[in-house]
PyMOL Python script that loads the backbone (N, CA, C, O; Angstrom):
from pymol import cmd

cmd.read_pdbstr("""\
ATOM      1  N   MET A   1     -35.083  27.299  32.079  1.00  0.00           N
ATOM      2  CA  MET A   1     -35.690  28.249  32.990  1.00  0.00           C
ATOM      3  C   MET A   1     -37.076  27.756  33.383  1.00  0.00           C
ATOM      4  O   MET A   1     -37.810  27.210  32.560  1.00  0.00           O
ATOM      5  N   ALA A   2     -37.417  27.952  34.630  1.00  0.00           N
ATOM      6  CA  ALA A   2     -38.687  27.462  35.156  1.00  0.00           C
ATOM      7  C   ALA A   2     -39.856  28.301  34.660  1.00  0.00           C
ATOM      8  O   ALA A   2     -39.734  29.510  34.465  1.00  0.00           O
ATOM      9  N   GLY A   3     -40.987  27.640  34.460  1.00  0.00           N
ATOM     10  CA  GLY A   3     -42.230  28.355  34.210  1.00  0.00           C
ATOM     11  C   GLY A   3     -42.895  28.661  35.535  1.00  0.00           C
ATOM     12  O   GLY A   3     -42.600  28.018  36.543  1.00  0.00           O
ATOM     13  N   ILE A   4     -43.784  29.630  35.543  1.00  0.00           N
ATOM     14  CA  ILE A   4     -44.443  30.030  36.788  1.00  0.00           C
ATOM     15  C   ILE A   4     -45.158  28.847  37.442  1.00  0.00           C
ATOM     16  O   ILE A   4     -45.123  28.714  38.665  1.00  0.00           O
ATOM     17  N   ALA A   5     -45.802  27.992  36.659  1.00  0.00           N
ATOM     18  CA  ALA A   5     -46.569  26.875  37.225  1.00  0.00           C
ATOM     19  C   ALA A   5     -45.691  25.894  37.999  1.00  0.00           C
ATOM     20  O   ALA A   5     -46.192  25.172  38.860  1.00  0.00           O
ATOM     21  N   SER A   6     -44.394  25.856  37.707  1.00  0.00           N
ATOM     22  CA  SER A   6     -43.523  24.898  38.397  1.00  0.00           C
ATOM     23  C   SER A   6     -42.859  25.480  39.640  1.00  0.00           C
ATOM     24  O   SER A   6     -42.101  24.776  40.308  1.00  0.00           O
ATOM     25  N   LEU A   7     -43.117  26.734  39.969  1.00  0.00           N
ATOM     26  CA  LEU A   7     -42.485  27.352  41.134  1.00  0.00           C
ATOM     27  C   LEU A   7     -43.044  26.775  42.428  1.00  0.00           C
ATOM     28  O   LEU A   7     -44.218  26.414  42.511  1.00  0.00           O
ATOM     29  N   GLN A   8     -42.182  26.697  43.430  1.00  0.00           N
ATOM     30  CA  GLN A   8     -42.584  26.206  44.743  1.00  0.00           C
ATOM     31  C   GLN A   8     -42.087  27.187  45.797  1.00  0.00           C
ATOM     32  O   GLN A   8     -41.095  27.886  45.595  1.00  0.00           O
ATOM     33  N   ALA A   9     -42.795  27.226  46.928  1.00  0.00           N
ATOM     34  CA  ALA A   9     -42.442  28.139  48.015  1.00  0.00           C
ATOM     35  C   ALA A   9     -41.069  27.796  48.586  1.00  0.00           C
ATOM     36  O   ALA A   9     -40.626  26.649  48.538  1.00  0.00           O
ATOM     37  N   ASN A  10     -40.417  28.805  49.119  1.00  0.00           N
ATOM     38  CA  ASN A  10     -39.130  28.680  49.811  1.00  0.00           C
ATOM     39  C   ASN A  10     -38.011  28.203  48.901  1.00  0.00           C
ATOM     40  O   ASN A  10     -37.205  27.355  49.283  1.00  0.00           O
ATOM     41  N   GLN A  11     -37.968  28.756  47.694  1.00  0.00           N
ATOM     42  CA  GLN A  11     -36.864  28.466  46.782  1.00  0.00           C
ATOM     43  C   GLN A  11     -36.589  29.697  45.935  1.00  0.00           C
ATOM     44  O   GLN A  11     -37.451  30.559  45.768  1.00  0.00           O
ATOM     45  N   ASN A  12     -35.390  29.765  45.410  1.00  0.00           N
ATOM     46  CA  ASN A  12     -35.034  30.822  44.470  1.00  0.00           C
ATOM     47  C   ASN A  12     -35.477  30.398  43.080  1.00  0.00           C
ATOM     48  O   ASN A  12     -35.562  29.207  42.783  1.00  0.00           O
ATOM     49  N   ALA A  13     -35.759  31.384  42.225  1.00  0.00           N
ATOM     50  CA  ALA A  13     -36.226  31.069  40.874  1.00  0.00           C
ATOM     51  C   ALA A  13     -35.838  32.181  39.914  1.00  0.00           C
ATOM     52  O   ALA A  13     -35.739  33.348  40.293  1.00  0.00           O
ATOM     53  N   THR A  14     -35.619  31.793  38.659  1.00  0.00           N
ATOM     54  CA  THR A  14     -35.404  32.740  37.561  1.00  0.00           C
ATOM     55  C   THR A  14     -36.514  32.506  36.554  1.00  0.00           C
ATOM     56  O   THR A  14     -36.704  31.389  36.073  1.00  0.00           O
ATOM     57  N   ILE A  15     -37.261  33.585  36.230  1.00  0.00           N
ATOM     58  CA  ILE A  15     -38.380  33.454  35.295  1.00  0.00           C
ATOM     59  C   ILE A  15     -38.419  34.636  34.338  1.00  0.00           C
ATOM     60  O   ILE A  15     -37.964  35.732  34.665  1.00  0.00           O
ATOM     61  N   ASP A  16     -38.966  34.399  33.156  1.00  0.00           N
ATOM     62  CA  ASP A  16     -39.322  35.455  32.208  1.00  0.00           C
ATOM     63  C   ASP A  16     -40.841  35.541  32.216  1.00  0.00           C
ATOM     64  O   ASP A  16     -41.520  34.517  32.145  1.00  0.00           O
ATOM     65  N   ALA A  17     -41.382  36.758  32.303  1.00  0.00           N
ATOM     66  CA  ALA A  17     -42.837  36.915  32.345  1.00  0.00           C
ATOM     67  C   ALA A  17     -43.221  38.304  31.857  1.00  0.00           C
ATOM     68  O   ALA A  17     -42.375  39.184  31.701  1.00  0.00           O
ATOM     69  N   THR A  18     -44.516  38.481  31.621  1.00  0.00           N
ATOM     70  CA  THR A  18     -45.074  39.774  31.219  1.00  0.00           C
ATOM     71  C   THR A  18     -45.906  40.312  32.370  1.00  0.00           C
ATOM     72  O   THR A  18     -46.659  39.569  33.000  1.00  0.00           O
ATOM     73  N   ILE A  19     -45.770  41.607  32.646  1.00  0.00           N
ATOM     74  CA  ILE A  19     -46.578  42.251  33.679  1.00  0.00           C
ATOM     75  C   ILE A  19     -47.977  42.471  33.102  1.00  0.00           C
ATOM     76  O   ILE A  19     -48.130  43.143  32.082  1.00  0.00           O
ATOM     77  N   THR A  20     -49.000  41.904  33.757  1.00  0.00           N
ATOM     78  CA  THR A  20     -50.366  42.047  33.270  1.00  0.00           C
ATOM     79  C   THR A  20     -51.190  43.018  34.115  1.00  0.00           C
ATOM     80  O   THR A  20     -52.255  43.458  33.680  1.00  0.00           O
ATOM     81  N   ALA A  21     -50.718  43.356  35.310  1.00  0.00           N
ATOM     82  CA  ALA A  21     -51.419  44.314  36.172  1.00  0.00           C
ATOM     83  C   ALA A  21     -50.459  44.801  37.246  1.00  0.00           C
ATOM     84  O   ALA A  21     -49.543  44.082  37.646  1.00  0.00           O
ATOM     85  N   ILE A  22     -50.676  46.033  37.711  1.00  0.00           N
ATOM     86  CA  ILE A  22     -49.909  46.582  38.840  1.00  0.00           C
ATOM     87  C   ILE A  22     -50.907  47.288  39.752  1.00  0.00           C
ATOM     88  O   ILE A  22     -51.704  48.109  39.297  1.00  0.00           O
ATOM     89  N   SER A  23     -50.855  46.964  41.039  1.00  0.00           N
ATOM     90  CA  SER A  23     -51.764  47.583  41.999  1.00  0.00           C
ATOM     91  C   SER A  23     -51.363  49.034  42.255  1.00  0.00           C
ATOM     92  O   SER A  23     -50.298  49.482  41.833  1.00  0.00           O
ATOM     93  N   ALA A  24     -52.232  49.753  42.951  1.00  0.00           N
ATOM     94  CA  ALA A  24     -51.886  51.101  43.396  1.00  0.00           C
ATOM     95  C   ALA A  24     -50.721  51.005  44.375  1.00  0.00           C
ATOM     96  O   ALA A  24     -50.622  50.052  45.147  1.00  0.00           O
ATOM     97  N   VAL A  25     -49.841  52.003  44.333  1.00  0.00           N
ATOM     98  CA  VAL A  25     -48.715  52.047  45.264  1.00  0.00           C
ATOM     99  C   VAL A  25     -49.238  52.444  46.641  1.00  0.00           C
ATOM    100  O   VAL A  25     -50.048  53.362  46.770  1.00  0.00           O
ATOM    101  N   ARG A  26     -48.762  51.739  47.670  1.00  0.00           N
ATOM    102  CA  ARG A  26     -49.175  52.090  49.024  1.00  0.00           C
ATOM    103  C   ARG A  26     -47.955  52.299  49.914  1.00  0.00           C
ATOM    104  O   ARG A  26     -46.897  51.710  49.689  1.00  0.00           O
ATOM    105  N   ASP A  27     -48.116  53.136  50.917  1.00  0.00           N
ATOM    106  CA  ASP A  27     -47.037  53.415  51.864  1.00  0.00           C
ATOM    107  C   ASP A  27     -47.095  52.381  52.978  1.00  0.00           C
ATOM    108  O   ASP A  27     -48.166  52.062  53.495  1.00  0.00           O
ATOM    109  N   VAL A  28     -45.926  51.866  53.339  1.00  0.00           N
ATOM    110  CA  VAL A  28     -45.827  50.909  54.438  1.00  0.00           C
ATOM    111  C   VAL A  28     -44.652  51.290  55.326  1.00  0.00           C
ATOM    112  O   VAL A  28     -43.731  51.981  54.889  1.00  0.00           O
ATOM    113  N   THR A  29     -44.688  50.839  56.566  1.00  0.00           N
ATOM    114  CA  THR A  29     -43.567  51.018  57.471  1.00  0.00           C
ATOM    115  C   THR A  29     -43.080  49.633  57.859  1.00  0.00           C
ATOM    116  O   THR A  29     -43.840  48.816  58.378  1.00  0.00           O
ATOM    117  N   THR A  30     -41.800  49.378  57.600  1.00  0.00           N
ATOM    118  CA  THR A  30     -41.208  48.087  57.947  1.00  0.00           C
ATOM    119  C   THR A  30     -40.142  48.313  59.013  1.00  0.00           C
ATOM    120  O   THR A  30     -39.930  49.439  59.463  1.00  0.00           O
ATOM    121  N   SER A  31     -39.487  47.254  59.403  1.00  0.00           N
ATOM    122  CA  SER A  31     -38.414  47.379  60.392  1.00  0.00           C
ATOM    123  C   SER A  31     -37.270  48.238  59.866  1.00  0.00           C
ATOM    124  O   SER A  31     -36.462  48.748  60.643  1.00  0.00           O
ATOM    125  N   ARG A  32     -37.203  48.400  58.530  1.00  0.00           N
ATOM    126  CA  ARG A  32     -36.155  49.237  57.928  1.00  0.00           C
ATOM    127  C   ARG A  32     -36.612  50.679  57.727  1.00  0.00           C
ATOM    128  O   ARG A  32     -35.843  51.509  57.243  1.00  0.00           O
ATOM    129  N   GLY A  33     -37.868  50.988  58.097  1.00  0.00           N
ATOM    130  CA  GLY A  33     -38.381  52.345  57.932  1.00  0.00           C
ATOM    131  C   GLY A  33     -39.504  52.391  56.917  1.00  0.00           C
ATOM    132  O   GLY A  33     -40.042  51.362  56.510  1.00  0.00           O
ATOM    133  N   ALA A  34     -39.850  53.616  56.513  1.00  0.00           N
ATOM    134  CA  ALA A  34     -40.963  53.814  55.583  1.00  0.00           C
ATOM    135  C   ALA A  34     -40.540  53.460  54.165  1.00  0.00           C
ATOM    136  O   ALA A  34     -39.396  53.689  53.771  1.00  0.00           O
ATOM    137  N   SER A  35     -41.465  52.904  53.410  1.00  0.00           N
ATOM    138  CA  SER A  35     -41.201  52.561  52.021  1.00  0.00           C
ATOM    139  C   SER A  35     -42.527  52.560  51.277  1.00  0.00           C
ATOM    140  O   SER A  35     -43.590  52.766  51.863  1.00  0.00           O
ATOM    141  N   GLN A  36     -42.444  52.325  49.976  1.00  0.00           N
ATOM    142  CA  GLN A  36     -43.641  52.167  49.164  1.00  0.00           C
ATOM    143  C   GLN A  36     -43.618  50.767  48.578  1.00  0.00           C
ATOM    144  O   GLN A  36     -42.556  50.208  48.307  1.00  0.00           O
ATOM    145  N   VAL A  37     -44.812  50.208  48.385  1.00  0.00           N
ATOM    146  CA  VAL A  37     -44.921  48.850  47.867  1.00  0.00           C
ATOM    147  C   VAL A  37     -46.096  48.775  46.896  1.00  0.00           C
ATOM    148  O   VAL A  37     -47.101  49.465  47.067  1.00  0.00           O
ATOM    149  N   ALA A  38     -45.959  47.934  45.882  1.00  0.00           N
ATOM    150  CA  ALA A  38     -47.039  47.646  44.942  1.00  0.00           C
ATOM    151  C   ALA A  38     -46.928  46.185  44.532  1.00  0.00           C
ATOM    152  O   ALA A  38     -45.847  45.598  44.584  1.00  0.00           O
ATOM    153  N   ASP A  39     -48.042  45.607  44.129  1.00  0.00           N
ATOM    154  CA  ASP A  39     -48.061  44.218  43.671  1.00  0.00           C
ATOM    155  C   ASP A  39     -48.273  44.195  42.166  1.00  0.00           C
ATOM    156  O   ASP A  39     -49.215  44.795  41.648  1.00  0.00           O
ATOM    157  N   ALA A  40     -47.389  43.497  41.474  1.00  0.00           N
ATOM    158  CA  ALA A  40     -47.524  43.326  40.026  1.00  0.00           C
ATOM    159  C   ALA A  40     -47.917  41.873  39.761  1.00  0.00           C
ATOM    160  O   ALA A  40     -47.391  40.955  40.391  1.00  0.00           O
ATOM    161  N   THR A  41     -48.837  41.676  38.833  1.00  0.00           N
ATOM    162  CA  THR A  41     -49.204  40.327  38.413  1.00  0.00           C
ATOM    163  C   THR A  41     -48.359  39.971  37.198  1.00  0.00           C
ATOM    164  O   THR A  41     -48.349  40.694  36.201  1.00  0.00           O
ATOM    165  N   LEU A  42     -47.652  38.849  37.292  1.00  0.00           N
ATOM    166  CA  LEU A  42     -46.804  38.367  36.201  1.00  0.00           C
ATOM    167  C   LEU A  42     -47.459  37.151  35.569  1.00  0.00           C
ATOM    168  O   LEU A  42     -48.102  36.348  36.245  1.00  0.00           O
ATOM    169  N   GLN A  43     -47.283  37.030  34.249  1.00  0.00           N
ATOM    170  CA  GLN A  43     -47.866  35.890  33.545  1.00  0.00           C
ATOM    171  C   GLN A  43     -46.878  35.357  32.522  1.00  0.00           C
ATOM    172  O   GLN A  43     -46.203  36.121  31.833  1.00  0.00           O
ATOM    173  N   ASP A  44     -46.804  34.028  32.433  1.00  0.00           N
ATOM    174  CA  ASP A  44     -46.111  33.384  31.317  1.00  0.00           C
ATOM    175  C   ASP A  44     -47.069  32.336  30.744  1.00  0.00           C
ATOM    176  O   ASP A  44     -48.247  32.308  31.101  1.00  0.00           O
ATOM    177  N   GLU A  45     -46.566  31.483  29.865  1.00  0.00           N
ATOM    178  CA  GLU A  45     -47.464  30.514  29.223  1.00  0.00           C
ATOM    179  C   GLU A  45     -47.969  29.444  30.190  1.00  0.00           C
ATOM    180  O   GLU A  45     -48.864  28.678  29.834  1.00  0.00           O
ATOM    181  N   THR A  46     -47.415  29.373  31.410  1.00  0.00           N
ATOM    182  CA  THR A  46     -47.815  28.321  32.344  1.00  0.00           C
ATOM    183  C   THR A  46     -48.695  28.805  33.487  1.00  0.00           C
ATOM    184  O   THR A  46     -49.345  27.989  34.140  1.00  0.00           O
ATOM    185  N   GLY A  47     -48.737  30.119  33.751  1.00  0.00           N
ATOM    186  CA  GLY A  47     -49.541  30.587  34.873  1.00  0.00           C
ATOM    187  C   GLY A  47     -49.236  32.021  35.257  1.00  0.00           C
ATOM    188  O   GLY A  47     -48.587  32.760  34.517  1.00  0.00           O
ATOM    189  N   THR A  48     -49.727  32.401  36.449  1.00  0.00           N
ATOM    190  CA  THR A  48     -49.501  33.753  36.962  1.00  0.00           C
ATOM    191  C   THR A  48     -48.956  33.689  38.385  1.00  0.00           C
ATOM    192  O   THR A  48     -49.135  32.698  39.092  1.00  0.00           O
ATOM    193  N   ILE A  49     -48.280  34.776  38.792  1.00  0.00           N
ATOM    194  CA  ILE A  49     -47.765  34.907  40.154  1.00  0.00           C
ATOM    195  C   ILE A  49     -47.700  36.391  40.474  1.00  0.00           C
ATOM    196  O   ILE A  49     -47.590  37.222  39.572  1.00  0.00           O
ATOM    197  N   THR A  50     -47.767  36.721  41.753  1.00  0.00           N
ATOM    198  CA  THR A  50     -47.651  38.106  42.194  1.00  0.00           C
ATOM    199  C   THR A  50     -46.196  38.430  42.496  1.00  0.00           C
ATOM    200  O   THR A  50     -45.503  37.672  43.174  1.00  0.00           O
ATOM    201  N   LEU A  51     -45.749  39.563  41.984  1.00  0.00           N
ATOM    202  CA  LEU A  51     -44.411  40.082  42.255  1.00  0.00           C
ATOM    203  C   LEU A  51     -44.566  41.293  43.166  1.00  0.00           C
ATOM    204  O   LEU A  51     -45.321  42.213  42.852  1.00  0.00           O
ATOM    205  N   THR A  52     -43.859  41.300  44.285  1.00  0.00           N
ATOM    206  CA  THR A  52     -43.877  42.439  45.190  1.00  0.00           C
ATOM    207  C   THR A  52     -42.795  43.421  44.765  1.00  0.00           C
ATOM    208  O   THR A  52     -41.613  43.080  44.722  1.00  0.00           O
ATOM    209  N   LEU A  53     -43.217  44.658  44.448  1.00  0.00           N
ATOM    210  CA  LEU A  53     -42.291  45.718  44.052  1.00  0.00           C
ATOM    211  C   LEU A  53     -42.123  46.684  45.220  1.00  0.00           C
ATOM    212  O   LEU A  53     -43.100  47.076  45.858  1.00  0.00           O
ATOM    213  N   TRP A  54     -40.865  47.067  45.494  1.00  0.00           N
ATOM    214  CA  TRP A  54     -40.567  47.961  46.616  1.00  0.00           C
ATOM    215  C   TRP A  54     -39.879  49.225  46.111  1.00  0.00           C
ATOM    216  O   TRP A  54     -39.167  49.193  45.107  1.00  0.00           O
ATOM    217  N   GLY A  55     -40.097  50.338  46.812  1.00  0.00           N
ATOM    218  CA  GLY A  55     -39.360  51.576  46.562  1.00  0.00           C
ATOM    219  C   GLY A  55     -39.474  52.048  45.118  1.00  0.00           C
ATOM    220  O   GLY A  55     -40.570  52.120  44.562  1.00  0.00           O
ATOM    221  N   GLU A  56     -38.329  52.370  44.515  1.00  0.00           N
ATOM    222  CA  GLU A  56     -38.307  52.886  43.147  1.00  0.00           C
ATOM    223  C   GLU A  56     -38.885  51.907  42.133  1.00  0.00           C
ATOM    224  O   GLU A  56     -39.397  52.322  41.093  1.00  0.00           O
ATOM    225  N   ASP A  57     -38.808  50.619  42.427  1.00  0.00           N
ATOM    226  CA  ASP A  57     -39.337  49.624  41.488  1.00  0.00           C
ATOM    227  C   ASP A  57     -40.848  49.757  41.301  1.00  0.00           C
ATOM    228  O   ASP A  57     -41.380  49.273  40.302  1.00  0.00           O
ATOM    229  N   THR A  58     -41.559  50.405  42.245  1.00  0.00           N
ATOM    230  CA  THR A  58     -43.022  50.518  42.130  1.00  0.00           C
ATOM    231  C   THR A  58     -43.437  51.351  40.925  1.00  0.00           C
ATOM    232  O   THR A  58     -44.550  51.193  40.424  1.00  0.00           O
ATOM    233  N   THR A  59     -42.561  52.234  40.450  1.00  0.00           N
ATOM    234  CA  THR A  59     -42.902  53.078  39.292  1.00  0.00           C
ATOM    235  C   THR A  59     -41.991  52.825  38.090  1.00  0.00           C
ATOM    236  O   THR A  59     -42.133  53.486  37.061  1.00  0.00           O
ATOM    237  N   ARG A  60     -41.071  51.891  38.205  1.00  0.00           N
ATOM    238  CA  ARG A  60     -40.094  51.629  37.139  1.00  0.00           C
ATOM    239  C   ARG A  60     -40.666  50.768  36.015  1.00  0.00           C
ATOM    240  O   ARG A  60     -40.184  50.833  34.884  1.00  0.00           O
ATOM    241  N   TYR A  61     -41.679  49.970  36.310  1.00  0.00           N
ATOM    242  CA  TYR A  61     -42.198  49.003  35.349  1.00  0.00           C
ATOM    243  C   TYR A  61     -43.645  49.321  34.995  1.00  0.00           C
ATOM    244  O   TYR A  61     -44.331  50.014  35.746  1.00  0.00           O
ATOM    245  N   SER A  62     -44.110  48.817  33.856  1.00  0.00           N
ATOM    246  CA  SER A  62     -45.469  49.125  33.404  1.00  0.00           C
ATOM    247  C   SER A  62     -46.159  47.865  32.872  1.00  0.00           C
ATOM    248  O   SER A  62     -45.509  46.883  32.510  1.00  0.00           O
ATOM    249  N   VAL A  63     -47.487  47.922  32.836  1.00  0.00           N
ATOM    250  CA  VAL A  63     -48.293  46.808  32.330  1.00  0.00           C
ATOM    251  C   VAL A  63     -47.929  46.560  30.868  1.00  0.00           C
ATOM    252  O   VAL A  63     -47.795  47.500  30.084  1.00  0.00           O
ATOM    253  N   GLY A  64     -47.771  45.294  30.514  1.00  0.00           N
ATOM    254  CA  GLY A  64     -47.404  44.914  29.156  1.00  0.00           C
ATOM    255  C   GLY A  64     -45.912  44.713  28.965  1.00  0.00           C
ATOM    256  O   GLY A  64     -45.477  44.179  27.945  1.00  0.00           O
ATOM    257  N   GLN A  65     -45.124  45.142  29.952  1.00  0.00           N
ATOM    258  CA  GLN A  65     -43.668  45.030  29.844  1.00  0.00           C
ATOM    259  C   GLN A  65     -43.219  43.601  30.149  1.00  0.00           C
ATOM    260  O   GLN A  65     -43.735  42.948  31.057  1.00  0.00           O
ATOM    261  N   LYS A  66     -42.245  43.134  29.368  1.00  0.00           N
ATOM    262  CA  LYS A  66     -41.646  41.820  29.614  1.00  0.00           C
ATOM    263  C   LYS A  66     -40.438  42.015  30.521  1.00  0.00           C
ATOM    264  O   LYS A  66     -39.608  42.894  30.291  1.00  0.00           O
ATOM    265  N   ILE A  67     -40.351  41.178  31.560  1.00  0.00           N
ATOM    266  CA  ILE A  67     -39.239  41.275  32.497  1.00  0.00           C
ATOM    267  C   ILE A  67     -38.646  39.897  32.763  1.00  0.00           C
ATOM    268  O   ILE A  67     -39.285  38.871  32.531  1.00  0.00           O
ATOM    269  N   ARG A  68     -37.420  39.899  33.250  1.00  0.00           N
ATOM    270  CA  ARG A  68     -36.790  38.677  33.745  1.00  0.00           C
ATOM    271  C   ARG A  68     -36.472  38.902  35.217  1.00  0.00           C
ATOM    272  O   ARG A  68     -35.876  39.912  35.592  1.00  0.00           O
ATOM    273  N   ILE A  69     -36.876  37.957  36.032  1.00  0.00           N
ATOM    274  CA  ILE A  69     -36.486  37.963  37.437  1.00  0.00           C
ATOM    275  C   ILE A  69     -35.399  36.916  37.579  1.00  0.00           C
ATOM    276  O   ILE A  69     -35.599  35.744  37.261  1.00  0.00           O
ATOM    277  N   THR A  70     -34.252  37.352  38.058  1.00  0.00           N
ATOM    278  CA  THR A  70     -33.113  36.463  38.246  1.00  0.00           C
ATOM    279  C   THR A  70     -32.914  36.248  39.745  1.00  0.00           C
ATOM    280  O   THR A  70     -32.760  37.210  40.497  1.00  0.00           O
ATOM    281  N   ASP A  71     -32.917  34.997  40.175  1.00  0.00           N
ATOM    282  CA  ASP A  71     -32.655  34.640  41.568  1.00  0.00           C
ATOM    283  C   ASP A  71     -33.676  35.271  42.519  1.00  0.00           C
ATOM    284  O   ASP A  71     -33.326  35.688  43.623  1.00  0.00           O
ATOM    285  N   GLY A  72     -34.949  35.339  42.083  1.00  0.00           N
ATOM    286  CA  GLY A  72     -36.003  35.838  42.965  1.00  0.00           C
ATOM    287  C   GLY A  72     -36.343  34.805  44.029  1.00  0.00           C
ATOM    288  O   GLY A  72     -36.003  33.630  43.891  1.00  0.00           O
ATOM    289  N   TRP A  73     -37.013  35.242  45.092  1.00  0.00           N
ATOM    290  CA  TRP A  73     -37.378  34.349  46.186  1.00  0.00           C
ATOM    291  C   TRP A  73     -38.886  34.110  46.156  1.00  0.00           C
ATOM    292  O   TRP A  73     -39.677  35.052  46.187  1.00  0.00           O
ATOM    293  N   VAL A  74     -39.270  32.828  46.095  1.00  0.00           N
ATOM    294  CA  VAL A  74     -40.686  32.445  46.048  1.00  0.00           C
ATOM    295  C   VAL A  74     -41.134  32.106  47.469  1.00  0.00           C
ATOM    296  O   VAL A  74     -40.466  31.366  48.191  1.00  0.00           O
ATOM    297  N   LYS A  75     -42.305  32.677  47.856  1.00  0.00           N
ATOM    298  CA  LYS A  75     -42.837  32.379  49.187  1.00  0.00           C
ATOM    299  C   LYS A  75     -44.340  32.190  49.100  1.00  0.00           C
ATOM    300  O   LYS A  75     -44.984  32.627  48.146  1.00  0.00           O
ATOM    301  N   ASP A  76     -44.881  31.540  50.102  1.00  0.00           N
ATOM    302  CA  ASP A  76     -46.323  31.356  50.234  1.00  0.00           C
ATOM    303  C   ASP A  76     -46.830  32.471  51.140  1.00  0.00           C
ATOM    304  O   ASP A  76     -46.428  32.563  52.300  1.00  0.00           O
ATOM    305  N   PHE A  77     -47.712  33.319  50.613  1.00  0.00           N
ATOM    306  CA  PHE A  77     -48.279  34.413  51.397  1.00  0.00           C
ATOM    307  C   PHE A  77     -49.790  34.263  51.391  1.00  0.00           C
ATOM    308  O   PHE A  77     -50.436  34.450  50.359  1.00  0.00           O
ATOM    309  N   ARG A  78     -50.352  33.926  52.543  1.00  0.00           N
ATOM    310  CA  ARG A  78     -51.803  33.729  52.675  1.00  0.00           C
ATOM    311  C   ARG A  78     -52.339  32.738  51.650  1.00  0.00           C
ATOM    312  O   ARG A  78     -53.401  32.950  51.064  1.00  0.00           O
ATOM    313  N   GLY A  79     -51.598  31.658  51.438  1.00  0.00           N
ATOM    314  CA  GLY A  79     -52.058  30.588  50.575  1.00  0.00           C
ATOM    315  C   GLY A  79     -51.793  30.779  49.090  1.00  0.00           C
ATOM    316  O   GLY A  79     -52.175  29.932  48.284  1.00  0.00           O
ATOM    317  N   LYS A  80     -51.139  31.887  48.712  1.00  0.00           N
ATOM    318  CA  LYS A  80     -50.813  32.123  47.306  1.00  0.00           C
ATOM    319  C   LYS A  80     -49.309  32.339  47.175  1.00  0.00           C
ATOM    320  O   LYS A  80     -48.673  32.936  48.044  1.00  0.00           O
ATOM    321  N   LEU A  81     -48.755  31.841  46.068  1.00  0.00           N
ATOM    322  CA  LEU A  81     -47.335  32.052  45.839  1.00  0.00           C
ATOM    323  C   LEU A  81     -47.070  33.483  45.399  1.00  0.00           C
ATOM    324  O   LEU A  81     -47.830  34.055  44.617  1.00  0.00           O
ATOM    325  N   GLN A  82     -45.984  34.053  45.910  1.00  0.00           N
ATOM    326  CA  GLN A  82     -45.502  35.368  45.507  1.00  0.00           C
ATOM    327  C   GLN A  82     -44.025  35.246  45.236  1.00  0.00           C
ATOM    328  O   GLN A  82     -43.361  34.347  45.752  1.00  0.00           O
ATOM    329  N   ILE A  83     -43.503  36.161  44.417  1.00  0.00           N
ATOM    330  CA  ILE A  83     -42.067  36.207  44.188  1.00  0.00           C
ATOM    331  C   ILE A  83     -41.591  37.618  44.515  1.00  0.00           C
ATOM    332  O   ILE A  83     -42.258  38.603  44.199  1.00  0.00           O
ATOM    333  N   SER A  84     -40.432  37.696  45.150  1.00  0.00           N
ATOM    334  CA  SER A  84     -39.840  38.989  45.479  1.00  0.00           C
ATOM    335  C   SER A  84     -38.340  38.891  45.217  1.00  0.00           C
ATOM    336  O   SER A  84     -37.827  37.833  44.854  1.00  0.00           O
ATOM    337  N   MET A  85     -37.660  39.994  45.404  1.00  0.00           N
ATOM    338  CA  MET A  85     -36.230  40.014  45.099  1.00  0.00           C
ATOM    339  C   MET A  85     -35.393  39.325  46.161  1.00  0.00           C
ATOM    340  O   MET A  85     -34.270  38.911  45.874  1.00  0.00           O
ATOM    341  N   GLY A  86     -35.903  39.187  47.382  1.00  0.00           N
ATOM    342  CA  GLY A  86     -35.117  38.540  48.423  1.00  0.00           C
ATOM    343  C   GLY A  86     -33.795  39.270  48.610  1.00  0.00           C
ATOM    344  O   GLY A  86     -33.725  40.487  48.443  1.00  0.00           O
ATOM    345  N   ARG A  87     -32.760  38.539  48.951  1.00  0.00           N
ATOM    346  CA  ARG A  87     -31.457  39.173  49.202  1.00  0.00           C
ATOM    347  C   ARG A  87     -30.655  39.420  47.932  1.00  0.00           C
ATOM    348  O   ARG A  87     -29.931  40.412  47.836  1.00  0.00           O
ATOM    349  N   SER A  88     -30.778  38.529  46.966  1.00  0.00           N
ATOM    350  CA  SER A  88     -29.865  38.606  45.808  1.00  0.00           C
ATOM    351  C   SER A  88     -30.564  38.729  44.469  1.00  0.00           C
ATOM    352  O   SER A  88     -29.907  38.719  43.428  1.00  0.00           O
ATOM    353  N   GLY A  89     -31.899  38.846  44.475  1.00  0.00           N
ATOM    354  CA  GLY A  89     -32.642  38.868  43.221  1.00  0.00           C
ATOM    355  C   GLY A  89     -32.504  40.169  42.450  1.00  0.00           C
ATOM    356  O   GLY A  89     -32.180  41.217  43.008  1.00  0.00           O
ATOM    357  N   LYS A  90     -32.758  40.071  41.150  1.00  0.00           N
ATOM    358  CA  LYS A  90     -32.692  41.241  40.254  1.00  0.00           C
ATOM    359  C   LYS A  90     -33.849  41.170  39.273  1.00  0.00           C
ATOM    360  O   LYS A  90     -34.282  40.090  38.871  1.00  0.00           O
ATOM    361  N   ILE A  91     -34.347  42.360  38.891  1.00  0.00           N
ATOM    362  CA  ILE A  91     -35.354  42.467  37.829  1.00  0.00           C
ATOM    363  C   ILE A  91     -34.697  43.179  36.678  1.00  0.00           C
ATOM    364  O   ILE A  91     -33.998  44.171  36.883  1.00  0.00           O
ATOM    365  N   SER A  92     -34.905  42.695  35.465  1.00  0.00           N
ATOM    366  CA  SER A  92     -34.419  43.415  34.281  1.00  0.00           C
ATOM    367  C   SER A  92     -35.483  43.392  33.208  1.00  0.00           C
ATOM    368  O   SER A  92     -36.199  42.403  33.052  1.00  0.00           O
ATOM    369  N   ALA A  93     -35.587  44.484  32.467  1.00  0.00           N
ATOM    370  CA  ALA A  93     -36.547  44.576  31.364  1.00  0.00           C
ATOM    371  C   ALA A  93     -36.022  43.761  30.205  1.00  0.00           C
ATOM    372  O   ALA A  93     -34.817  43.724  29.953  1.00  0.00           O
ATOM    373  N   GLN A  94     -36.938  43.101  29.494  1.00  0.00           N
ATOM    374  CA  GLN A  94     -36.588  42.312  28.306  1.00  0.00           C
ATOM    375  C   GLN A  94     -37.124  43.027  27.086  1.00  0.00           C
ATOM    376  O   GLN A  94     -38.165  43.681  27.150  1.00  0.00           O
ATOM    377  N   SER A  95     -36.416  42.905  25.972  1.00  0.00           N
ATOM    378  CA  SER A  95     -36.906  43.586  24.760  1.00  0.00           C
ATOM    379  C   SER A  95     -37.822  42.671  23.966  1.00  0.00           C
ATOM    380  O   SER A  95     -38.331  43.066  22.917  1.00  0.00           O
TER     381      SER A  95
END
""", "prot")
cmd.dss("prot")
cmd.show_as("cartoon", "prot")
cmd.util.cbc("prot")
cmd.orient("prot")
C-alpha cells in the first residue's frame, strides 16, 4: 500500500491514515445541487494530504480516527495534492 508521500496527481490510490484535523462544514452548490463539504487532514508516517468529505461523510468521521481510503482519486488543487472518493472510492474506519 502506498504512503501519502508517494502519491501523485491524477491516479487512484489506497491509503491507511489518521485524521488529524477536520475543517468546519460549509454549504456549496455544485452542478448536482446543494451539498455540504469539509476538508480533513490525513497523516501517515510519510506525510499529510487533504481529504475532501462530502454530504453525510462530513460528520461521520472524527479527529484521531484511523481510516482506509480504497481506490481514492488524487488530484492537484491549487498546487497541493488532495484525495477524494472520485467515482469508485470508499472510506472505511479502521480499528
